[in-house]
N, C-alpha and C positions, 0 to 999 in steps of 0.2 A: 346583454351586451349591446352597446350602442352601434349605430350605423357607421360612426367614425371608427370605432374599434374594428368592426368587420372590414372596412376598407383598408386600414393599416395592416391587419392580418393577411388580407389577400395580396397586398403589396409585397409583404415579406415572402409569401409563397412564390410569387412571380420572380423575385430576385434570386431565390434559392434554386428553383427548379427549371427556370427558363434555359439556362445553359445545357441542361441535360436533354430537354425535349427539342430545343431549337438550335442545336449546334450546327454550324455551317459544315456539313459533312463533306462537301466537295473540296473545301480547303484542308479539313482535318485528315482526309484520306490521303493527302499528299499528291493529288492529281495535278494541282496547279504547279507546286514546287517541282514535282517530278517531270512535268511537261517542259519546264524551263531547262532543266538539265539535259533532257533528251534532245531538245532543239539545238543546244550547243554541240552535242556529239554528232547529231545527224547532219547538221550544216557543215561541220568540219569534214565528215566523211563524203558527202555528196559533192561539195564544191572542190575538195582536194582531188576527187577522182577525175575531174575535168581538165586539170591543169597540165596533164601529160601531153595534150594534143595542141598546145600553142604553137604558132608557126616559128620555125627555126630561123630567127632573124639575127642570131648572135654572131655566127661566123660562117664563112663559105665552106662547102663540103671538102674542097681540096686542102683546107688549112688543117694543120695538126690539132688546133684548139677544137675543131669540130668533133674529132674523136674523143677528146677530153669531155666535151659537152655531152656527147651520147653516152659515155660511161657514167657521167653524173646523173643523167636522166634515168639510166638503168638502175643504179643503186637507190635513187629516189623512189622508183616504182616498186622496188623490192622492200621498201621500208627501212633501208639503211640510211637514215637521215644525216648522221654524223659524217659518214664517208662522202655522201653526195654533196654535203655542204662544203667540205674541204675542197672538192673539185670545183664547185661553182666559184668558191673564193679564189682559187688559182686562175680561173678564167678572168675574173674581175681584176685581179692583180696584174694581169697581162696587159690591161688597158681597155678591156671591153666595157662599154658603158651603154647598155640598151635597156629598154623597158622590160623585155622578156626576162633578161638575166636578173635584174633587181627583183622582179616579181617572184621568180622561182626561189631566189634566195630568201625573200620574205616568207614565202610558204614553208620553206624548210625550217626556218627559225620558229614559225608558228607551230608546226607539227612537233618541234622539240620543246614547246611550251615557253620559249624565250620570246615573249610578246613585245617587249620594248625594242629588241633588235629587229623583230619583224616589222614593227612600225617604222623604224629607221629605213629599212630596205624598201618598203612600200612608198615611203616619202620620196626616195630617190627616183622611183619609177614615175611618180606623179610629177616631179620636177621636169621630167622629159616629155611627159604627156599628161597635162592636168585634167584631161577628159577620159582617162583610162578608167572605165567603171569598175573593173575587177580590182584594181589597186585601191580605188576609193572605197569599195565595199570592204576589203579586208583590213584596211587601216581602221575603219569605223568599227568592224567587228572585233578587232584586236582590243580596242579601247573598251568595248562592251564586256569582253571576257575579263578584262582588268577591273571591271565595275567602275570605270571612269565615265559615268553616264553623260556628263556635260561634253566631254570631247567626242564620245560616241555619237551623241545628237548632232554636234556640229558636222561631223564627217558624213553621217547619213543624210543630213540636209544637203551637203555638197553633192552627194551622189544623186539624190532626186532632182536637184537643180540642173545636173548635167543630163540625166535620163529620167524625164518625168513619167516614163512607163516602167520604172523599176519597182516591181511588186515587192521585192526583198527589202528595198529601202524603206518604203512606207510600212512594211510589216514590222521591221525591227524598231522603227520609231514608235510604233504602237506598243510593242513589248516593253521598251524603255519607259514609256509613260505609264504603263501598267505597274512596273516595278516602283515607280515614284508615286504610285496612288493617284495619278492624274487620269482618272478613268474617262472623263469626257474627251480629253486630248487624244487618248489612246483610241477611242471610237473613231475620231476624225481620220486618223491615219489608217486604221483598219478599213474604213469606208473607201478611202482612195485606192487601197490595195485591191478591194473587191470590184471596184469599177474596172480595174485592169484585168483581174483574174477572178470572176465570180465563183468559180468552183475550187478555188484553192482551199485545201483541207485545213491547213494550219491557220489561215486567216480566219475562216469561219469558226474554228474551235475557239480562237482567242476572242473573237467578237462575242461569242456565247459566254466566255468566262467574264468578260467585262460587264455584260448585262447582269450576270449573276451577282457580281459585287455591287451593282447598282440596285439590287433587289428587284429587278425586272425579270422574274422567273419565266414568264410567258415568252418574252423575246429570246431569253437564253435557250429555252427548249427548242425554239424555232431554229436557231443557228446550230445547235447540236444535231438536230434532225437533218439540216443541210449537209453537215459532215457525213452522216450515215448514208444519204442519198448518193454521195460521191463514193464513199468508202464504207460499205455495209458492215464490214468486220472491224471497224475502228474501235479498239478497246477503250480508249480514253473517252470518246464521246458516249459510248454505251454506259460506262461506269458513271460518268457524270449525270447522264439523264436518270439513272437509277438512284443516284444520291439525292437529286432534286425531288423525285417522287417520294422517296422515304422521308425527306425533310418536310415536305408538305403534309404528309400524313402525320408525322410527329407533331407538327405545329397544330394541326386540326385537333388531335387528341389532347394536346395540352390545353387548348381553350375550352374544350368540352369538360375536362376535369376541373379546370378553373371555375367555369360556370357552375358545375355541380357543387363544387366546394362552397362557392359563395351563396348559392341557393339554399344549401343545407344549413349554412350559418343563419340566414335570414329566417328560415323555418324555425330553427332553434330559438332564435330571439323572439319570434312571434309566439311560439309555444309557451316560452317563459312569461311573456307579457300577458298571454291569455290566463295562465295559471294565477298570475298575480291579480288580475281583474276578478277572477272567480273567487279567490281568497278574500279580496276586499268586499265583494258582494256578499259573501257568506257572513263576514263580520257584521256588515250593515244589517243583514237579515236577522242575525242573532240578537243584535242590539235592539232592533225594533220589537222582536218577539219578547225580549225581557222587559221592555218598557210597558208593553201591553199586559203582561202578567201582573206587574205592579199595580197598574190601574184597576184591575179586577181584584 
């Protein structure tokens, strides 16, 4: 067997078995995709829990509309979003036109998964106050949930231009660029977020994910370890590190087997070649012996 054939055979082995030994376990285990889904749910829960405490700027306490507003807030907090929305709309129809009212209507539409109407309500709030960071965030985030990444990017950029200390703005710009496979751009936005909040668990996690997809496993492990320093029981970071270790071991074993396979083929070829030389030598020896016999 020639060296060329050995090379071709080895290449076939690489193509056939490389996906088995060197599969990207971190992605195959669903940690990346699952993390994206959890972020949407967690952000919705965390941020929606803070909107109950916005200042009551809509109406004065002595006004009847104030009682209507309080009832709307009560139903909102109880999770009865349809009823609270009807009450907010009645307040709006009475002529009330404030940032807080449009913001709460937008949040209610968002929690009812009517993202387009949520965007319309946030837009009304932004028309009254174009530097209202909460409305800017939620209009951007609504576009993100709708997977309109161009609009989401535009509005998150508007957010960070108004508030250059917005960790969330840079963070979600990083996530969007990751979704679009623009890993270098994602890194830049995550770096800006880390300058503001170095111990942010989610930003460190996604920084590690991006390094993983750039095949920089050493840096990836470093940022997963940063996550565990802040949150020692973080399941995602622990699972991701274990996946990287397993993948490195699998890759090492793959190349060991590949080297062994190639070495055996070379030995086999050398053995066959040696047998051929011995056979030819024996033929020559027999020929010489026969010639000597005829001379005598």
